[in-house]
C-alpha positions in Angstrom: -10.1 -11.3 5.5 -10.4 -8.8 8.4 -7.8 -6.6 6.9 -10.0 -6.3 3.8 -13.2 -5.4 5.7 -15.1 -2.8 3.7 -18.2 -0.8 4.4 -20.2 -3.1 2.0 -19.0 -6.2 3.8 -19.9 -4.7 7.1 -23.5 -4.1 5.9 -23.7 -7.7 4.7 -22.5 -8.9 8.1 -25.2 -6.8 9.9 -27.8 -8.4 7.6 -26.6 -11.8 8.8 -26.8 -10.8 12.4 -23.1 -10.3 13.2 -21.0 -7.3 14.0 -17.3 -6.5 14.4 -15.4 -5.6 17.5 -11.8 -5.1 18.5 -10.1 -6.2 21.7 -8.9 -2.6 22.3 -8.3 0.7 20.5 -4.6 -0.3 19.9 -5.4 -3.8 18.5 -5.6 -3.6 14.7 -7.4 -7.0 14.5 -11.2 -7.3 14.4 -13.5 -10.3 15.1 -17.1 -11.1 14.4 -19.6 -11.3 17.2 -23.0 -13.1 17.2 -24.0 -13.4 20.9 -26.1 -16.3 22.2 -28.2 -13.7 24.0 -28.9 -10.4 22.2 -29.9 -7.1 23.6 -32.8 -5.3 22.0 -34.8 -2.2 22.9 -38.4 -2.8 22.0 -39.5 0.5 20.3 -42.8 0.3 22.1 -41.1 -0.6 25.4 -38.9 2.5 25.9 -39.9 4.3 29.0 -39.5 8.1 29.6 -39.5 8.3 33.4 -40.8 11.3 35.3 -37.3 12.5 36.1 -36.3 12.1 32.4 -39.4 14.0 31.3 -38.5 16.7 33.7 -35.0 16.9 32.3 -36.4 17.1 28.7 -38.8 19.9 29.6 -36.1 22.0 31.2 -34.6 22.6 27.8 -31.0 22.5 29.0 -30.1 20.3 26.2 -30.2 20.8 22.4 -30.5 17.7 20.2 -29.4 17.3 16.6 -29.0 14.4 14.2 -26.1 13.6 11.9 -24.3 16.9 12.5 -21.2 15.6 14.4 -21.0 11.8 13.6 -17.2 11.5 13.9 -17.2 13.5 17.2 -19.9 11.1 18.6 -17.9 8.0 17.7 -14.8 9.7 19.2 -16.8 10.4 22.4 -17.9 6.8 22.6 -14.3 5.6 22.3 -13.0 8.1 24.8 -12.9 5.7 27.8 -10.3 3.5 29.5 -11.4 0.4 27.6 -13.0 0.5 24.2 -13.6 -1.9 21.3 -13.5 1.0 18.8 -10.1 1.0 17.0 -9.0 3.0 14.0 -10.4 0.5 11.5 -13.8 0.6 13.1 -13.7 4.4 13.3 -12.9 4.7 9.5 -15.5 2.1 8.4 -18.4 3.7 10.3 -17.3 7.1 8.9 -17.7 5.5 5.4 -21.1 4.2 6.3 -22.1 7.6 7.5 -20.9 9.2 4.4 -23.0 6.9 2.3 -26.1 7.4 4.5 -26.1 4.1 6.3 -24.8 5.2 9.7 -26.4 7.9 11.8 -25.8 9.8 15.0 -27.8 11.7 17.6 -26.0 14.5 19.4 -26.8 16.2 22.7 -25.4 19.7 23.3 -25.2 21.9 26.3 -24.0 25.5 26.1 -22.5 24.7 22.7 -20.6 21.7 23.9 -21.2 18.1 22.8 -22.1 16.3 26.1 -23.7 13.1 24.9 -24.7 11.1 21.9 -25.2 7.7 20.2 -24.6 6.2 16.8 -25.6 3.2 14.9 -26.4 1.6 11.5 -29.7 1.6 9.7 -30.6 -1.3 7.3 -34.1 -1.9 6.2 -36.4 -1.4 9.2 -33.5 -2.5 11.6 -31.3 -0.1 13.5 -28.1 -1.4 15.0 -27.1 0.7 18.0 -23.4 0.7 18.4 -22.5 2.9 21.3 -23.4 5.9 23.4 -21.7 8.3 25.7 -22.5 10.9 28.3 -20.6 13.8 29.8 -23.5 15.3 31.6 -26.3 13.9 33.8 -29.0 12.3 31.7 -27.4 13.2 28.3 -27.3 9.7 27.0 -30.9 9.1 28.2 -32.0 12.2 26.2 -30.1 10.9 23.2 -31.9 7.6 23.4 -35.3 9.2 23.9 -34.9 11.2 20.7 -33.4 8.3 18.8 -36.3 6.0 19.7 -38.8 8.7 18.8 -37.1 9.1 15.4 -37.0 5.3 14.8 -40.7 5.0 15.6 -41.7 7.8 13.2 -39.4 6.4 10.5 -41.1 3.0 10.6 -38.3 0.9 12.2 -39.2 -2.4 13.7 -36.0 -3.5 15.5 -33.5 -1.6 17.7 -30.5 -3.8 18.3 -28.4 -2.9 21.4 -26.1 -5.9 21.0 -25.6 -6.4 24.7 -27.6 -5.5 27.8 -26.2 -3.1 30.5 -28.0 -2.1 33.7 -28.4 1.4 32.1 -30.1 0.0 29.0 -32.2 -2.4 31.0 -33.5 0.5 33.1 -34.7 2.1 29.9 -36.6 -1.0 28.7 -34.0 -3.0 26.9 -34.3 -6.8 27.1 -32.4 -9.9 26.2 -33.6 -12.4 23.6 -32.2 -15.6 22.2 -30.0 -15.7 19.1 -32.8 -17.5 17.2 -35.4 -15.0 18.2 -33.2 -12.1 17.3 -32.4 -13.6 13.8 -36.1 -14.1 13.2 -36.9 -10.5 14.1 -34.0 -9.3 12.0 -35.3 -11.2 8.9 -38.7 -9.5 9.3 -37.2 -6.1 9.8 -34.8 -6.3 6.8 -37.8 -7.1 4.6 -39.5 -3.9 5.4 -38.7 -0.3 4.4 -37.9 2.5 6.9 -36.4 5.9 6.8 -34.1 7.5 9.4 -34.7 10.9 7.8 -38.4 10.6 7.0 -38.9 13.7 9.1 -35.6 15.6 9.3 -36.9 18.2 11.7 -35.9 17.7 15.4 -39.1 17.7 17.5 -39.6 19.6 20.6 -39.2 17.8 23.9 -43.0 17.8 24.7 -43.8 16.1 21.4 -41.2 13.4 22.2 -42.7 12.9 25.6 -46.3 12.8 24.3 -45.6 10.3 21.6 -43.8 8.1 24.0 -46.8 8.1 26.4 -49.1 7.2 23.5 -46.8 4.3 22.3 -45.7 2.8 25.6 
């Protein structure tokens, strides 16, 4: 079955609360994951710290959306251990081509230094991975991503698991049952990742975060 995994089957799996992983980049096999405790980032709970706000205001980074999806996935996989194998890479590229997977890119001096990607379904966004090659680049990516999800009407931002990095930004763990209940509600509602395709200025992101938090 896993060898026949398609983009359509992958979307169906997300709608049921499960996602695929691989043991390593060189392992062709995939397996489904439905954690007992799920990481989520409450969209009204993301916190832009004073230091992050200062970084945003400096203007050292340029942020874009959906301009370098494959490069972002490659950046996320470029580490000693990764669950992103060739099959996963190809499947998410297909989802991006059909408008279901999205990326946020962070640039510095013309170089891609950070980013994140995930899948949008209904009013749920399933964050897959992020990477950073410069201080605060992944935090900047997440700040802009959360801002876009809020403006697009999303209700759920799934982080799959919790890391200290995500927890410091407001992510929490909830039970499988609670997650599935939130997912059902989110899937029943419309949302748009590209409702406002323009990339906002840093000050607007900061102000909207202060009003929502």
